[in-house]
C-alpha positions in Angstrom: 0.0 0.0 0.0 1.3 3.5 -0.9 1.2 6.7 1.2 -1.6 7.9 -1.1 -4.2 5.5 0.5 -6.6 7.4 2.9 -6.8 5.1 6.2 -10.0 4.7 8.0 -9.0 7.4 10.6 -9.0 10.0 7.9 -12.6 9.2 6.7 -13.7 8.8 10.2 -12.6 12.3 11.2 -14.1 13.7 7.9 -17.4 12.0 8.3 -17.5 13.0 12.2 -19.9 15.8 11.9 -23.8 16.2 12.3 -24.5 16.7 8.6 -23.5 14.6 5.5 -20.3 15.7 4.1 -21.4 14.8 0.5 -25.1 15.3 1.3 -27.7 12.5 1.1 -28.6 12.8 -2.7 -26.8 10.4 -4.9 -24.1 11.5 -7.4 -25.7 12.8 -10.6 -24.2 10.1 -12.5 -26.0 7.6 -10.5 -29.4 9.2 -11.1 -28.6 9.5 -14.9 -27.3 6.1 -15.4 -29.6 4.1 -13.1 -32.0 3.4 -16.0 -29.4 0.9 -17.3 -29.8 -1.4 -14.1 -32.4 -4.1 -14.2 -34.9 -4.2 -11.4 -33.8 -6.4 -8.6 -30.1 -6.5 -9.5 -27.4 -7.2 -7.1 -25.3 -4.0 -6.8 -21.8 -3.6 -5.2 -21.2 0.2 -4.3 -17.4 0.5 -3.7 -16.1 2.9 -1.1 -19.6 4.4 -0.6 -19.0 6.4 2.5 -22.0 7.6 4.2 -24.4 5.9 2.0 -25.9 8.3 -0.4 -25.6 6.2 -3.7 -26.3 2.7 -2.1 -29.4 4.0 0.0 -30.8 5.6 -3.2 -30.2 2.5 -5.2 -31.8 0.3 -2.7 -35.1 2.7 -2.8 -35.2 1.6 -6.4 -35.8 -2.1 -5.6 -32.1 -3.1 -6.0 -30.4 -5.7 -3.7 -27.3 -3.5 -2.6 -24.1 -4.2 -0.8 -22.1 -1.2 0.1 -18.4 -1.3 1.5 -16.3 1.3 3.0 -13.4 1.5 5.6 -15.0 4.2 7.7 -16.9 3.0 10.7 -18.2 6.5 11.2 -19.4 6.6 7.5 -21.1 3.3 7.7 -23.0 4.1 10.9 -24.3 7.4 9.2 -25.2 5.2 6.2 -27.2 2.8 8.3 -28.9 5.8 9.8 -29.6 7.0 6.4 -31.0 3.7 5.2 -33.1 3.4 8.2 -34.7 6.8 7.5 -35.5 6.0 4.1 -37.1 2.5 5.1 -34.6 0.4 2.9 -32.1 -2.2 3.7 -28.5 -2.4 2.6 -25.8 -4.9 3.3 -23.1 -2.4 4.6 -19.8 -4.0 5.0 -16.8 -2.5 6.9 -13.9 -3.2 4.8 -10.4 -1.9 3.5 -10.7 -1.7 -0.3 -7.1 -2.8 -0.7 -7.7 -6.1 1.1 -11.5 -6.6 0.4 -12.7 -10.1 -0.4 -13.7 -9.7 -4.1 -16.3 -12.7 -4.4 -16.1 -13.8 -8.1 -19.1 -13.3 -10.4 -21.3 -12.0 -7.5 -22.8 -8.8 -8.7 -25.0 -7.7 -11.7 -23.6 -4.2 -11.1 -20.3 -2.8 -9.6 -20.3 1.0 -9.0 -17.4 3.0 -8.0 -17.9 6.8 -7.5 -15.1 9.3 -6.5 -12.8 6.6 -5.1 -9.9 8.5 -6.2 -7.9 8.2 -3.0 -6.4 5.5 -4.8 -2.8 6.1 -6.3 -1.7 4.5 -9.6 0.1 1.9 -7.8 -3.0 0.9 -5.7 -5.6 1.3 -8.6 -4.9 -2.0 -10.8 -5.4 -4.3 -7.9 -9.0 -2.7 -7.2 -10.1 -2.5 -10.9 -8.9 -6.1 -10.9 -11.3 -7.0 -8.1 -14.0 -5.0 -9.4 -13.7 -7.0 -12.5 -13.6 -10.3 -10.8 -16.8 -9.4 -8.5 -18.8 -8.5 -11.7 -20.6 -11.4 -13.2 -20.3 -11.9 -17.0 -22.7 -9.6 -18.9 -22.9 -7.3 -15.8 -22.5 -3.5 -15.6 -19.4 -1.7 -14.5 -20.2 1.8 -13.4 -17.3 4.3 -12.8 -17.5 8.1 -12.1 -14.9 10.4 -10.9 -12.7 13.5 -11.7 -10.7 14.1 -14.7 -7.1 15.5 -14.3 -7.9 19.2 -14.7 -10.2 19.0 -11.5 -7.0 19.6 -9.6 -6.9 23.2 -11.0 -10.5 23.6 -10.1 -10.2 22.7 -6.4 -13.8 21.8 -5.9 -13.2 18.4 -4.4 -11.3 15.2 -4.8 -7.6 14.6 -3.4 -5.9 17.3 -5.4 -3.5 14.6 -7.0 -3.4 14.7 -10.8 -2.1 11.2 -10.8 -5.1 9.9 -8.9 -7.5 11.3 -11.5 -9.2 9.2 -14.4 -9.1 9.7 -18.3 -11.3 7.6 -20.6 -8.1 6.1 -22.2 -7.1 5.0 -18.6 -10.3 3.3 -18.0 -10.5 1.7 -21.5 -7.1 0.3 -20.8 -8.1 -1.0 -17.5 -11.2 -2.8 -18.8 -9.9 -3.6 -22.4 -12.6 -6.1 -23.6 -15.8 -4.5 -22.2 -18.4 -3.0 -24.3 -18.7 0.9 -23.5 -22.4 1.8 -23.3 -21.9 5.3 -22.0 -18.6 7.5 -21.7 -18.2 11.2 -21.2 -15.5 13.8 -20.2 -17.1 17.0 -19.2 -17.5 19.9 -16.9 -20.6 20.4 -14.8 -21.7 22.0 -11.4 -21.6 19.7 -8.6 -23.6 20.2 -5.6 -22.8 17.4 -3.1 -22.7 18.9 0.3 -19.7 20.7 1.6 -17.3 18.0 0.1 -18.0 18.5 -3.6 -19.3 21.9 -4.6 -18.9 24.1 -7.7 -17.7 23.4 -11.3 -16.1 20.0 -11.5 -14.1 18.0 -14.2 -16.0 14.7 -14.7 -15.5 11.3 -16.1 -18.4 8.9 -16.7 -17.8 5.2 -17.6 -20.4 2.5 -18.1 -19.5 -0.7 -19.8 -20.6 -4.3 -20.0 -18.3 -7.0 -18.9 -17.9 -9.7 -21.8 -19.0 -13.2 -21.5 -22.8 -13.1 -21.1 
């Protein structure tokens, strides 16, 4: 593990507040692309923090598992799920040692998990691929390199950012259903607010 990885204590401190750092609404990408997810699908939300994405997906009738390394974040996620009357399988786990169960999910979702350095990222991408069943959907959303100049969220490290070429190279055999590199206004609590440089990537795993 490199020095770039943010330990649980870092996120516990950030989430230890009365409100939700990134708000309680899902990322815009999740709302916009959720129509691609079949009803009742099994979804794994990677590094889902305070639960805003996983809880919203559960409200749509999906079977959702959400993992994160912050006990504080997961406690708030459980509270959010309870307030919305839904059930999510919340798992406390380190993303770098997570037990990716092969072919277990119809959808694997990763939103803004850019605390991963270039050295750490391949193992996590490999795990996400392994956990996704053949024919399943990979959904990744995050910041493009120019986000570092915007300063409206993210780790501020250009090497941690995504490009479409990077994601194509990481998942070379996938059928890309949607991809975009664009600027948009983000209003996700105090954590992400303002004009942001964004990357969308939705692709289908081969072998269905």
